C-alpha positions in Angstrom: 2.9 -0.1 -37.6 6.3 -1.8 -38.1 8.4 -2.9 -35.2 11.9 -1.6 -35.3 13.5 -3.4 -32.3 17.1 -4.4 -32.7 17.6 -8.2 -32.4 20.7 -10.4 -32.3 21.4 -13.9 -33.5 23.1 -15.9 -30.7 24.9 -18.5 -32.8 26.5 -16.1 -35.3 26.4 -12.9 -33.3 24.8 -10.9 -36.1 22.5 -8.0 -35.4 19.4 -7.6 -37.4 15.8 -6.3 -37.3 14.3 -9.6 -38.5 12.8 -12.5 -36.4 15.1 -15.0 -38.2 18.8 -14.5 -38.9 19.5 -13.8 -42.6 22.8 -15.8 -42.4 21.9 -19.0 -40.4 18.1 -18.9 -40.3 18.1 -19.4 -36.5 15.6 -17.3 -34.4 16.8 -14.0 -33.1 16.2 -12.3 -29.7 16.5 -8.9 -28.2 20.0 -8.1 -26.8 18.7 -5.9 -24.0 18.1 -7.2 -20.5 14.7 -7.2 -18.9 13.6 -4.1 -17.1 14.2 -3.9 -13.4 11.0 -4.2 -11.4 11.1 -3.9 -7.6 7.8 -5.8 -7.4 9.1 -8.8 -9.3 7.6 -11.8 -7.5 9.6 -14.4 -9.2 13.1 -12.8 -9.2 14.2 -14.8 -6.2 13.5 -18.1 -8.0 15.1 -16.9 -11.3 18.3 -15.9 -9.4 18.4 -19.2 -7.5 18.1 -21.1 -10.8 21.0 -19.1 -12.3 23.2 -19.7 -9.3 22.4 -23.4 -9.3 23.4 -23.6 -13.0 26.7 -21.9 -12.1 26.3 -18.7 -14.1 24.7 -16.5 -11.4 26.2 -13.7 -9.4 28.9 -14.6 -6.9 27.4 -12.9 -4.0 24.1 -14.8 -3.9 
């Protein structure tokens, strides 16, 4: 079965279905955020890491 998940190349902002960008040959990733899971045990640590890096939500 073929996988038809939309992917994006971060450096050149090109959308594709391939694992590597046809333009710059860099790896692609899914443009969708992770699903919300109320039972996420590591969400607190992930948010703390983002806020320490300066790109996290302002309220936390």
